[in-house]
N, C-alpha and C positions, 0 to 999 in steps of 0.2 A: 667567306663569301666575298668575291671581288665586287667592286663598286658598280660595274656594268650589269652584273646579274642582279644586284640589289635594286638598281633602278628599274630593271625589267619587271621584277616581281612586285614592285610597288605600283605598277600600273593598275588603275581601277577595274580593268576588265579581267584581271588575273587574281585568283586566290588559291590557297593551298589547303589541302586536308579539310579539317573541320572549321576553318576560318571563313568569315563572310568577306565578300568583296568590299573594297574600300569605296564608299559612296561619296563623291566629291561634295555634294550638297544634300542635306536632309532636314526634315522638320521633326522635332520631337513629338511623339504621339501623346505625351502626357501620362503614359503608363510605363513604368520602369521595366516591367517584365517583357513587354512587347518591344520596347526600344532595344533591349539586349538581344532580341532575336532578329532584328532587321539590319541589313547592311547599312552602315553609316549611322546607326542608332536612331532611326526614325523613318518617316515617310519620304520617299525619294522626290526631290524638288523638280527634277527634269526627266520624268518618266511616267509611264502608265502604271497604275495599280489596279488589279482586278479583284473585286470583292464579290464572292459568291454567297448567297443567302440561303440557308435552309428554309427559312420562312421570314416574312416581313414583320417589322415591328419588334425586333429583339434587341434594340438598342444600337442598331448599326450606325445611325447618324450621330449618336452621342459619342461613339468611338472616334469620330473625326473632328469633333468640336475643338479640342485643344489645338490641333494643328491649324484649323481654319482661323481661330482667334489669333494665333501667332502670325500668320500671313497678313491678316488685316492690320495688325499692329505695325507692320512694316510698310503700310500704305498701299497694299495690293488688294485687288477686288476678287470676289468669288462669283463664279457662274455655275448655275445648275441648269442642265438641259433635260427637258421632258421628265421631271420627277413624277412618280405615280400618284402622289397625294399632294394636297395643298400644304404649303409650309405655314406653320403657326407662328406668326411674327413675334408676339409677346414672349413666347418661350425662347425663341432664338436670341432675342435681345437680352433676356434674363441670363442666358448662357454666355453672354459676352460678345456676341457678334454685332458688328456695325451694319445695320440694315441698309444704310445708304451705299454700302459697298457689296451688297448681295443682289445679284441679277438672276432672275428666274425666267427661263424660256419655256413656254408651254404651247400646246396646240399646233405645233409644226408637223409637217409630214416627215417621214423617216429620212428622206434625202436632205430636207432643209435642216432637220435636227443634227444630222451628221455634219453638214456644212458649218452650222453655227458652233458645234463642238470643236471642230478643227480650228476655226477662227479664234475661239476663246483660248485654246491651247497655245496658239502662236502669239497672242496679244501680250506685249511686255507688261501691261498693267494688271494682267490677270495672274493671281497667285495659285489658284486652284480651279479646276473645271471638272464638275461631276456630270456624268452622262448615264442615263438609264435606257439607252437604246439597245435593242437586241441585235448587236453587230457581231457577226461571226466570220466575215470574210477576212482572210489573212492579209490580203492586199490592203484593205481599208485599215486594219489594225496596225499594220506596219507604218502606214502613212500617219496615223494618229500618234504612234510612238515617236516618229521623227518630229512631228509638230510639238509634242511635249518637250522633247529634248531641245529643240531650237528656241522655244519660247520660255524655257526654264520654268515650266509649269507642272504642278502636281496634278496629274490627270487621274481620275478615278472612273472606271467603268463598272457599274453595278450590274450584277447578274441576279435577276429575280428568281424566285423558286422555280425549279424546273429547267432553268437555263444552265447547262453544264458545258459550255464551249471551252475549248482548249486554246486560249489566247496566247500563243507562243510569243507574240510580240511584246507582251507585258512582262517586264522583268520580275514583277512581284505579284503573286496571286495568293489570296487568303480566302479561306472558307470560314464563315461565321455561323454559329449555331448556339441555341440557348442550353444552358446546363444549370439546373437548380437555381434559377433566378440570376445567374451570371452569364457572361458571354464567353464562349470558347472560341478561340482563334486558332485555326489550323493553318500552318504555312504549307501551301501546296507547291510553291515555287519561289525561290529567292536565289540571289547570286551567292551561293554558299552551300554548305552541307545540308542534308535533309534533317528535319526535326521529327522525332518519333512521336512526341506527345504534343497535344494542343496547349496553348497558353490560355488560362482561364482568368478573366478579368472581372472585377466587381465595379461596374460602371457607376454605381451609386456612390462609391467612395472617392471617385475622381474629383479633383478640385474643379469647382465651377459646374458640377453636374446639375442640369436643369431640373427644376421641381415640377415643370409642366410638360405636357406632350409637345413634341416638336412638329408633328404632322397632324393635320386635320383629317380624320377619317381613317388613319392607319390602325391596325389591330393593337399594337403595343401602346399607341398614343391614347386610345379610347377604351380599350377593353371590349365590352360587348355593345357599347353605344357610340354614337357619332359625336365627336367634339364640336363645339360651336365657338368660333373665335369672336371676340368683340367686334362690332361693326366698325369697318375702316381699318382693322388691324392687319389684313392681308390682302394682297392684290396680285394673286397669281392665277388669274382666271384664264379659261381656255379661249376667251374672246380675242385676245391679242397675242402676238408672238412673244413678247417679253415684257416684264415689269420689274420695277425695283421695289423690293419690300420696304414698307415704311413710308413710301412716297404716295401722294395722291394719285388716283387712277387718271389716266389721260382721257380726254374727251375727243381726241382725234380718231381717225380711222384705224381699224385693226392692223392695217399694213404698215403703220408708222413704227419704225424700229426704235429700240433703246440705243442711245448713243452715249459712249463713255470715251473720252479722250480720242475722238475720231474713229473708234472702232465700232462696227455695227454688228450686233449679235442677233441672230435669229431672223435675219432678213437678207434674202439673196438679191443681188442686183439683176435687173432684167438683161438678158443676153440679146 
């Protein structure tokens, strides 16, 4: 093989046969079996990942915790847009997350949530941006993918039960389902050959696995009853557009945005 052909085949957009594409930057998932199946050996740092849930509360957030902790150790922040349940701050802190670097945006309209999500993806200080918006328009998804690439941000679009959109703009799509107390991860799309079998993970055996529920009110977090966080432990109310977990709630008006390094999340400037 001559050198010119070797250089061409080493391009990250090209792969051969059963090989995975070369991912220039990735974050280890914390699960060896899953890393082996993902291009670059982990979550893509500058791209969208779509996660489809068979049902909520199956350990989906626990799957992402090692990657989030790794990003925070590099000094980058995490932004969650429109999560369906309140985050349980003590459990997140016990799992190794720095609550001062976790921003949650709630109570925004669909258009405002999408705007905030795109801004988070583009923000250089944001390492990961998670969004729970039911977004299916290809034009919007392509724009979000470009924002993740330009911001070098790990973007995750969560698909709640019943949402089966074909997000062709996301280079990585995984379906998550429970299997006998463990989590089965089926690779629906990756930059590489198709995987015939799902990857089954035991989340309880992962290093740093939380002992407490991560979400207040989610099925997996609480079983058949609603969890109650200690007073003052969580500040992700619907009253304001954004809050920083672990910080005292603001007494200013609900329209006051959260500011981090000059970037405004969850608040659109008046036109």
